[in-house]
Every structure is written in structure tokens, then in C-alpha cells.
C-alpha positions as CSV (number, residue, x, y, z in Angstrom):
1,M,29.0,140.3,18.2
2,S,27.6,140.6,14.7
3,E,26.0,137.7,12.8
4,R,29.0,137.4,10.5
5,Q,31.3,137.2,13.6
6,R,29.1,134.5,15.1
7,I,29.2,132.5,11.8
8,L,33.0,132.9,11.7
9,D,33.3,131.7,15.3
10,L,31.2,128.7,14.5
11,L,33.2,128.0,11.3
12,D,36.5,128.1,13.3
13,R,35.2,125.9,16.1
14,A,33.8,123.3,13.6
15,Y,37.1,123.2,11.7
16,R,39.8,123.7,14.4
17,T,38.9,123.1,18.0
18,K,36.4,123.7,20.8
19,A,33.4,122.6,18.8
20,W,30.4,122.2,21.1
21,H,29.5,118.7,19.9
22,G,33.0,117.1,20.3
23,P,36.1,116.9,18.1
24,A,36.4,119.5,15.3
25,L,37.3,118.3,11.8
26,L,41.1,118.9,12.3
27,E,41.0,117.1,15.6
28,T,39.6,114.0,13.9
29,L,42.6,114.1,11.5
30,E,45.3,114.5,14.1
31,G,47.9,111.7,13.9
32,M,46.2,110.1,10.9
33,N,48.7,108.9,8.3
34,A,48.3,108.0,4.7
35,A,47.6,104.4,5.3
36,M,44.9,105.1,7.9
37,A,43.3,107.8,5.7
38,A,43.1,105.4,2.7
39,K,41.8,102.4,4.6
40,R,38.3,101.4,3.6
41,V,37.0,100.5,7.1
42,V,33.4,99.9,6.0
43,K,32.6,98.3,2.6
44,G,30.8,100.8,0.4
45,A,31.6,103.7,2.7
46,H,34.1,106.5,1.9
47,T,37.6,106.6,3.4
48,A,38.8,109.5,5.5
49,W,40.9,110.5,2.6
50,E,38.0,110.6,0.2
51,L,36.1,112.7,2.8
52,V,39.0,115.2,3.2
53,D,39.1,115.7,-0.6
54,H,35.3,116.0,-0.8
55,L,35.3,118.6,1.9
56,A,38.1,120.6,0.2
57,T,36.0,120.6,-3.0
58,W,32.9,121.9,-1.2
59,N,34.9,124.5,0.8
60,E,36.1,125.8,-2.6
61,V,32.7,125.6,-4.2
62,V,30.9,127.4,-1.4
63,A,33.6,130.1,-1.2
64,M,33.1,130.7,-5.0
65,R,29.4,130.8,-4.6
66,V,29.6,133.2,-1.7
67,G,31.9,135.3,-3.9
68,G,29.3,135.5,-6.7
69,Q,30.5,132.7,-8.9
70,K,28.4,129.7,-10.0
71,P,30.7,126.7,-10.2
72,T,29.4,123.4,-11.5
73,V,30.4,120.3,-9.5
74,T,31.0,117.1,-11.5
75,P,30.9,113.7,-9.8
76,E,34.7,113.6,-10.3
77,M,35.0,116.8,-8.4
78,N,32.6,115.8,-5.7
79,F,34.6,112.7,-4.7
80,P,37.9,112.9,-6.5
81,E,39.9,109.7,-7.1
82,T,42.3,109.2,-4.2
83,P,45.9,109.0,-5.3
84,R,48.3,106.2,-4.4
85,P,48.5,106.5,-0.5
86,T,51.9,108.0,0.1
87,P,52.8,110.4,2.9
88,A,53.4,113.2,0.3
89,A,50.0,112.7,-1.3
90,W,48.2,112.7,2.0
91,K,50.0,116.0,3.0
92,R,48.9,117.5,-0.3
93,S,45.3,116.6,0.5
94,L,45.6,118.1,4.0
95,R,47.2,121.2,2.6
96,R,44.4,121.5,0.0
97,L,41.8,121.2,2.8
98,A,43.6,123.9,4.8
99,T,43.8,126.2,1.8
100,S,40.1,125.6,0.9
101,Q,39.2,126.4,4.5
102,R,41.1,129.7,4.4
103,K,39.3,130.6,1.1
104,F,35.9,129.6,2.6
105,R,36.6,131.7,5.8
106,A,37.8,134.7,3.8
107,A,34.7,134.6,1.5
108,V,32.5,134.6,4.6
109,A,34.5,137.3,6.3
110,K,34.0,139.7,3.4
111,F,30.5,138.8,2.5
112,P,28.1,141.7,3.3
113,E,26.1,140.8,6.4
114,A,23.0,142.5,5.0
115,K,23.0,140.0,2.1
116,L,23.0,136.8,4.3
117,G,19.2,136.5,4.0
118,Q,19.2,136.9,0.2
119,K,18.5,133.9,-2.0
120,F,21.4,132.2,-3.7
121,G,20.7,131.2,-7.2
122,S,17.2,130.4,-8.3
123,G,16.2,128.0,-5.5
124,P,15.0,128.7,-1.9
125,T,18.5,128.6,-0.3
126,T,19.8,131.8,1.2
127,Y,23.5,132.7,1.6
128,H,23.0,132.2,5.3
129,L,21.8,128.6,4.8
130,L,24.5,128.0,2.2
131,I,27.3,129.0,4.7
132,H,25.7,127.2,7.6
133,G,25.1,124.2,5.4
134,Q,28.8,123.9,4.6
135,I,29.8,124.2,8.3
136,Q,27.3,121.4,9.1
137,H,28.6,119.4,6.2
138,Q,32.1,119.6,7.8
139,L,30.8,118.4,11.1
140,Y,28.8,115.5,9.5
141,H,32.0,114.2,7.9
142,A,34.1,114.9,11.0
143,G,31.7,112.5,12.8
144,Q,32.2,110.0,10.0
145,I,36.0,110.2,10.3
146,A,35.8,109.8,14.0
147,M,33.8,106.6,13.5
148,L,36.2,105.3,10.8
149,R,39.1,105.9,13.3
150,R,37.1,103.9,15.9
151,G,36.7,101.1,13.4
152,M,40.5,101.0,12.9
153,G,41.0,100.8,16.6
154,K,42.4,104.4,16.6
155,A,39.6,106.2,18.4
156,L,40.1,109.7,19.5
157,K,40.9,110.3,23.1
158,Q,38.0,111.8,25.0
């Protein structure tokens, strides 16, 4: 298995299922409705909905960066304002997350493996670290969503 294939496997496990650590991102969102997603369980903390939109933004940004673009992320893009919590709006956010994940995966799948160790931009970050960082970012927020569910009395089944 090539390094790119290993990264894609890790990316898929972190997002879909069979993550080593526990529930993958999509598993933490199963059965979550708009009201649950918009509920602020912890004062000063993000909602699950805010985290979903945030991750969609960063999937898009990392996909663009891996594709050679240099997008700027504004605070409004980083954590977009959540719309009125309706089922239709929640489905749109989930669709955006799914679309952004496909873009992220496609960008990684076509990225030349020989360039993974090259630096991205002017800092010390390599493309390898950029890609792994976004996978870790997804897992970090998946853990937060799992804890938010627990705080709502809707913990995931183990």
C-alpha cells in the first residue's frame, strides 16, 4: 500500500466508519436532527451545527490548498453563522459537509505522492502535515460532537 493509499484509508475511517479511536465523524452525526445540532449544550462552546459548518469550510480550504490554491479564511468563513434551525437547513449543512469531504478526498487522491514532503506556503508545514492535520481536525471535532450528544442525554451507543 502506498503512502497516499494509507492516507486515504485513514481519511475514510476518520470520516465514515471503523476509526481506530471510536466513532467516526459521520457516526457522531447519525440520528442528529436540527434541534439537537443547534443546541448550545455548553455555554461558550460551539454547537454540533457550528462544528459541521466549520469542518466543511476547512475540508474545502485544505482541498484548495492541496490543489495549489491559496484561499484566505475569514472569521465568518471559519465559523459561519448558523441559519435558523430547520430540517432543510440542517440537511444543507450535512450535504455541504459530504461535498467538501469528497473534494478533500479527491484532492488527496490526485496529489503526487512524491510532493507530500514538500513545504506548503512559506511556513514549515508540509503537504503531508496539512492533510494529516485536517484528518486530525475532523477527529477532534467528532470527539466534541460525541461529548455534546452526551450532554444532551443522546450519547452514542458503544
